[in-house]
N, C-alpha and C positions, 0 to 999 in steps of 0.2 A: 878726084876728077867727077864732074856730073854727063849727064844722058851724052848731052853735044861735045863731050872731051874737053872740054875746059877743066884749065889746072887751077886746084887750090892750094896758097902757102899762108899758114896760122901761123905765130910765134912769139918771142918776144925779142923787144927792140929799144934802145932808148936814143939810135941813129937819127938827125935831122933830115940825111940823105934818101930816106924813103921817099920815091918816085911816088908822087898821093896822084892818083885820079879818080874823081865822084865821090872824095872823100866825105865820111863824118862826121873825122876829128881831125886836124890838121895839126894838134900839140903833139909834140912826141911822144912816144911810148906811154908807159911800156908794152902795151902788144901793137899787134899789127896782125892784118890779112890784106892778102891780095889773089887774085883772079888774073890769070892769062889766057889767051887764046889757045887754043886745043895745039896751037904747033908751040906754045912758049914768046913768040917772038912780040907780041904786044902786051901790055896792061889793060886789063879790063874797070879794073878795078881796083881801087888800093888806099886802104885808110890805118891810119894810126888807130889802137882801143886801150882805154883806160886800164886797163890791166894786161898782164901778159894773158897767153895763149894759149890752154895745155893740151885742147881736143877741136875737132871741127867737125860736122857734121852736115851733111845736105840733104833738101827734102827733094821728090818729083816738081815741084813747083820752083825751085832755084834758091829757097832760102835756105841761111847758114844758121846754123847755129853752133856757138865756142863754150864751152866748160874752163872751167879753172880755178882759183882761189884769190879770195881778195880780204884784205882786214880792213878796207877802207870804208867809213861810214857815209861817205858822198858816194860811192858809186852806185848808179842810177841802177831801178830796178823795175819788173812791171809792177804797177797797182796790182795788191791783192797775193801777189806772190813775200816768203817771209825772207826778210833781211837775213837771217842767222840770229849773229851775236848782238 
């Protein structure tokens, strides 16, 4: 939850039924992030993600940070950060 009470959920899915809202990725799975209103009745943001998400964190500015693992050489990374293998 963030300071405003919004609820965040992240994980893994390959379902084509995720209701997308302001999505950065519309192709199904294998990961997803959803932001719900404080009462859980509205989806404020939802997107697929190019890999399964194992953990999620928020900062005071409302930025979402996700972590997980991948063997994909095509996974997008920020310039200057290590790619791993």
